[in-house]
SEGU-772929 format. One line per field, with one value per residue (C-alpha): residue number from 1; residue in one letter; chain; x, y, z. Coordinates in steps of 0.25 Angstrom, whole numbers, plus 2048, in hexadecimal, padded with zeros to 3 digits. Example, Ala and Ser with C-alpha at 12.3 -4.5 7.8 and 13.67 -1.06 7.14 Angstrom:
<recs>
num: [1_2]
residuo: [A_S]
cadena: [A_A]
u: [831_837]
v: [7EE_7FC]
w: [81F_81D]
</recs>
This chain:
<recs>
num: [1_2_3_4_5_6_7_8_9_10_11_12_13_14_15_16_17_18_19_20_21_22_23_24_25_26_27_28_29_30_31_32_33_34_35_36_37_38_39_40_41_42_43_44_45_46_47_48_49_50_51_52_53_54_55_56_57_58_59_60_61_62_63_64_65_66_67_68_69_70_71_72_73_74_75_76_77_78_79_80_81_82_83_84_85_86_87_88_89_90_91_92_93_94_95_96_97_98_99_100_101_102_103_104_105_106_107_108_109_110_111_112_113_114_115_116_117_118_119_120_121_122_123_124_125_126_127_128_129_130_131_132_133_134_135_136_137_138_139_140_141_142_143_144_145_146_147_148_149_150_151_152_153_154_155_156_157_158_159_160_161_162_163_164_165_166_167_168_169_170_171_172_173_174_175_176_177_178_179_180_181_182_183_184_185_186_187_188_189_190_191_192_193_194_195_196_197_198_199_200_201_202_203_204_205_206_207_208_209_210_211_212_213_214_215_216_217_218_219_220_221_222_223_224_225_226_227_228_229_230_231_232_233_234_235_236_237_238_239_240_241_242_243_244_245_246_247_248_249_250_251_252_253_254_255_256_257_258_259_260_261_262_263_264_265_266_267_268_269_270_271_272_273_274_275_276_277_278_279_280_281_282_283_284_285_286_287_288_289_290_291_292_293_294_295_296_297_298_299_300_301_302_303_304_305_306_307_308_309_310_311_312_313_314_315_316_317_318_319_320_321_322_323_324_325_326_327_328_329_330_331_332_333_334_335_336]
residuo: [M_K_T_I_F_N_Y_R_K_I_L_I_F_A_L_L_C_F_T_V_F_G_T_P_I_T_E_S_S_E_F_P_V_D_V_Y_V_G_G_T_D_G_R_G_E_M_G_R_V_I_F_W_K_N_G_I_Q_T_Q_I_G_T_M_Q_G_Y_V_S_S_V_F_V_S_G_N_D_I_Y_I_A_G_S_E_N_P_Y_G_S_S_S_G_N_V_A_R_L_W_K_N_G_V_P_Q_T_L_E_G_Y_G_K_F_A_S_S_V_F_V_S_G_G_D_V_Y_V_A_G_N_M_W_G_D_D_G_F_T_D_N_A_I_L_W_K_N_G_I_I_Q_N_L_G_M_G_A_G_R_S_V_F_V_Y_G_S_D_V_Y_V_A_G_F_T_G_E_D_W_N_N_R_I_A_V_L_W_K_N_G_L_V_Q_N_L_G_Q_G_Q_A_L_S_V_F_V_Y_D_S_D_V_Y_I_A_G_L_T_G_N_W_D_N_S_T_A_V_L_W_K_N_G_A_A_Q_N_L_G_R_G_Q_A_N_S_V_F_V_D_G_S_D_V_Y_V_A_G_F_T_G_N_W_D_N_S_T_A_V_L_W_K_N_G_A_A_Q_N_L_G_Q_G_Q_A_H_S_V_F_V_Y_S_G_D_V_Y_V_A_G_Y_I_S_R_D_D_G_F_T_D_N_A_I_L_W_K_N_G_S_P_Q_T_L_R_L_P_E_D_G_W_G_E_G_R_T_G_R_A_T_S_V_F_V_A_P_R_L]
cadena: [A_A_A_A_A_A_A_A_A_A_A_A_A_A_A_A_A_A_A_A_A_A_A_A_A_A_A_A_A_A_A_A_A_A_A_A_A_A_A_A_A_A_A_A_A_A_A_A_A_A_A_A_A_A_A_A_A_A_A_A_A_A_A_A_A_A_A_A_A_A_A_A_A_A_A_A_A_A_A_A_A_A_A_A_A_A_A_A_A_A_A_A_A_A_A_A_A_A_A_A_A_A_A_A_A_A_A_A_A_A_A_A_A_A_A_A_A_A_A_A_A_A_A_A_A_A_A_A_A_A_A_A_A_A_A_A_A_A_A_A_A_A_A_A_A_A_A_A_A_A_A_A_A_A_A_A_A_A_A_A_A_A_A_A_A_A_A_A_A_A_A_A_A_A_A_A_A_A_A_A_A_A_A_A_A_A_A_A_A_A_A_A_A_A_A_A_A_A_A_A_A_A_A_A_A_A_A_A_A_A_A_A_A_A_A_A_A_A_A_A_A_A_A_A_A_A_A_A_A_A_A_A_A_A_A_A_A_A_A_A_A_A_A_A_A_A_A_A_A_A_A_A_A_A_A_A_A_A_A_A_A_A_A_A_A_A_A_A_A_A_A_A_A_A_A_A_A_A_A_A_A_A_A_A_A_A_A_A_A_A_A_A_A_A_A_A_A_A_A_A_A_A_A_A_A_A_A_A_A_A_A_A_A_A_A_A_A_A_A_A_A_A_A_A_A_A_A_A_A_A_A_A_A_A_A_A]
u: [7C9_7BC_7BB_7B9_7C7_7C3_7CE_7C3_7BC_7CA_7CB_7BC_7BF_7CB_7C3_7B9_7C4_7C9_7BB_7B8_7C4_7C0_7C9_7BE_7C5_7C1_7C2_7CC_7D4_7E2_7E3_7F0_7F3_7FC_803_809_813_81A_826_834_842_845_841_837_838_847_845_83D_82F_82E_822_820_817_814_822_82A_82F_82F_837_82E_836_845_845_842_835_828_81C_810_805_802_7F4_7F1_7E5_7E4_7F0_7F6_7FE_800_80A_80A_816_822_82F_83B_841_849_850_84A_83F_837_838_82D_825_817_816_80B_80F_807_80D_81A_819_81B_811_815_808_804_808_815_813_81B_814_80A_806_7FA_7F3_7E5_7DE_7CF_7C6_7D2_7D5_7E3_7E4_7F0_7F3_801_806_80D_814_80A_80C_816_820_820_812_80C_7FD_7F6_7F3_7EA_7EC_7E1_7E4_7F2_7E9_7ED_7E3_7E9_7E4_7EA_7F7_7FB_7FD_7F5_7FA_7EE_7E3_7D7_7CB_7BD_7B2_7B3_7BA_7C9_7CF_7DC_7E4_7EF_7F2_7F3_7FE_80F_813_814_810_803_7FE_7EF_7EA_7E0_7D6_7D2_7C5_7C2_7CB_7C5_7CD_7CA_7D4_7D7_7E0_7EE_7F8_7F7_7EE_7F6_7ED_7DE_7D4_7C6_7BD_7AE_7AE_7B6_7C2_7CF_7DC_7EA_7F6_7FB_7F9_805_813_81F_824_818_80D_7FF_7FA_7EC_7E0_7D5_7C7_7BD_7C4_7C6_7D5_7D9_7E8_7EF_7FC_809_80D_807_7FC_800_7F5_7E7_7E0_7D2_7CC_7BF_7BE_7CD_7D5_7E6_7EE_7FF_808_811_812_81F_825_82D_839_836_827_822_818_80B_7FF_7F1_7E5_7D9_7E2_7E9_7F8_801_811_818_826_830_82C_81F_813_80E_803_7F9_7EF_7E5_7E1_7D8_7DD_7EB_7F2_7FE_806_811_81D_82C_832_83F_84D_855_85F_855_856_850_842_83E_830_827_81A_811_806_7FF_80A_814_81F_825_832_830_83C_843_84B_85A_860_85B_85B_854_85C_861_857_84C_83E_830_822_818_80B_803_7F9_7F3_7EB_7E5_7EE_7E9]
v: [7D4_7DD_7EA_7EE_7E8_7E1_7D8_7D0_7CC_7C7_7BE_7B9_7B6_7AE_7A7_7A3_79F_795_78F_78D_786_77B_781_787_791_79B_7AA_7A8_79C_79F_7A0_7A5_7B4_7BA_7C6_7D1_7DC_7E8_7EF_7F4_7F0_7FE_80A_812_811_80D_7FF_7F5_7F1_7E3_7DB_7CE_7C4_7BC_7C1_7BD_7CA_7CE_7D9_7E0_7EC_7EE_7FF_807_805_805_7FC_803_7FA_7EB_7E6_7D7_7D4_7C6_7C1_7D0_7D6_7E6_7EE_7FD_805_80D_80B_815_814_81F_81F_82C_830_837_82B_822_81A_815_805_7FB_7ED_7E2_7D4_7DA_7E1_7F1_7FB_80A_812_81D_82B_830_827_827_81E_812_812_809_7FE_7F7_7EE_7EE_7E7_7E4_7F4_7F8_804_80C_819_821_82E_834_83F_84C_856_85E_853_857_853_846_842_836_82C_820_817_80D_802_80A_818_824_82C_839_83C_849_84E_845_835_828_81E_814_80F_807_803_800_7FE_808_811_814_81A_820_825_82F_83E_84B_856_854_859_84F_858_85D_850_84F_83F_83C_831_831_829_828_832_83D_841_842_849_843_84D_84F_843_837_82C_81F_814_812_805_804_7FB_7FA_809_810_816_813_81C_81B_827_831_840_848_84A_841_841_843_83A_834_827_829_81E_826_81E_825_831_833_833_82A_82D_820_828_82E_826_822_819_812_807_803_7F7_7F4_7E6_7E6_7EE_7F0_7FA_7F8_802_800_80C_811_819_824_82A_826_826_81E_816_80A_802_801_7FA_801_7F9_801_80A_802_801_7F6_7F9_7F0_7F5_7FF_803_804_7FD_800_7F8_7F0_7E3_7DB_7CE_7C3_7CA_7CA_7D8_7DA_7E6_7EA_7F3_7F3_7F4_7FC_7F5_7F9_7FF_80A_80A_7FD_7F7_7E9_7E7_7E1_7DA_7D9_7CD_7D1_7D8_7CF_7D4_7CD_7D2_7D1_7CE_7D6_7D3_7CD_7D9_7E3_7EE_7F6_7FD_7F4_7EA_7F3_7F1_7F5_7EF_7F8_7F0_7E4_7DC_7CE_7C6_7B7_7AE_7AB]
w: [7DD_7DD_7DC_7EC_7F1_7FE_804_80B_7FF_7FA_805_804_7F6_7F9_804_7FA_7F0_7FB_7FD_7EE_7EC_7F7_803_80D_816_820_820_82C_825_81F_811_807_805_7FD_804_7FA_7FF_7F7_7FB_7F7_7FA_7FF_806_801_7F2_7F1_7F0_7E6_7E3_7EC_7ED_7F7_7F6_802_807_7F9_7F3_7E5_7DF_7D3_7D2_7CE_7D1_7DC_7E0_7EA_7ED_7F3_7F1_7EE_7E8_7E4_7DC_7D8_7D3_7CF_7D8_7D7_7DD_7DE_7E0_7D8_7D2_7D0_7C3_7C4_7D1_7D5_7DF_7D3_7CB_7D2_7C7_7CD_7CB_7CB_7CA_7C6_7C9_7C8_7BC_7BD_7B7_7B7_7BA_7B1_7B3_7BA_7C6_7D3_7DB_7DB_7EA_7EA_7E1_7E0_7D8_7D8_7CD_7C2_7C4_7CA_7D1_7D6_7DF_7DE_7D9_7CD_7CA_7C8_7BA_7C1_7C4_7D3_7DA_7DB_7D5_7DC_7D1_7D1_7C6_7C1_7B8_7B5_7B2_7B9_7C1_7C6_7D4_7D7_7DF_7E8_7EA_7EA_7F5_7F6_7ED_7F0_7E8_7EE_7E5_7DB_7E3_7E3_7EE_7EE_7FA_7FA_7FC_7F5_7F6_7F5_801_80B_816_80D_808_80A_80B_800_7FC_7EE_7EA_7DC_7DA_7E3_7EF_7FD_807_813_81A_819_819_810_80C_809_809_806_809_808_80F_810_80A_814_810_818_816_81D_81C_823_828_82B_825_823_830_839_831_838_833_82E_82B_824_825_81B_81C_82C_830_83C_841_843_849_844_837_82A_827_818_817_81B_81B_81F_824_829_836_836_830_82F_82C_829_82A_834_840_843_837_82B_832_83E_83A_840_838_83C_83A_83F_840_844_849_852_84F_84D_84B_842_844_840_831_828_825_817_814_81A_815_81E_817_81F_82D_82B_829_821_821_818_81C_821_82E_830_833_83E_834_833_823_81E_820_81F_816_81E_81E_82B_82D_838_83F_83C_832_826_820_811_80A_800_7F3_7F5_7EE_7F9_7F0_7F9_805_80D_808_80E_80B_80D_80A_805_802_806_800_803_7FA_7FB_7F3_7E5]
</recs>
């Protein structure tokens, strides 16, 4: 993969490969892809780490854990998240799985929130305990080596050329957090709130996140630092495809939320629940999230393709709460 991460270049490369091997196709022709989804078979941090490839699930964790991000580079599958071997809220350990093999990241890490691979280098954004044991520090790991970005949390990492972008926030208290973007370690304040996802396209920097507090937040999309309010709710993920900007998230609040996909600011409701991740490939739009069941306590892990939901199968033992599940990240790649 080239240093500048460009989904269109992946598509062009795949098309050229088909042509060289004697099967010329056009850009509009169908060709096989693999769809990778990460998630959990519980609510929040109460399930195990689950991974689906083309709808087939694999359990890669044996303890409480959470998947935050999936990235595929060639034949290698990277999953960032956390596990809790101690069974307490203070016992989270940041993890990076490569092809199902876990790696504990350097430092007293709590969460690995995002993974990105570029030029053979593996970047992970997250957070870890500070020296006082109470506050969090935003962290960027490059090939396992730690870089402390300061108090706060890193939520998303994106590499564009030689530049490394990390979106996140500073501050501990929910109501006093400041959304920030670190570029090569230098911080830019975006205002009160949280930055949850970053995507760079043609040198423009797009960030999805929120302003406000836990019960009354506003979904926000920043483009080069300028904010666009999307309405009450939260923007969890952003993806840019040409002139189209896609944002996945939810409207309402955490107790009563509707999964939403915004395309160029126009909202499409996906059902009662939340959308966590969006990925666009060859004109198809994939969204990972969950739909709440009628009992109000359990959820179905969902992958939407062009607005059509697919319920993702959970392990037969149903280790989560009432066999509940959530999908948290999606990545699409040409089949090798």
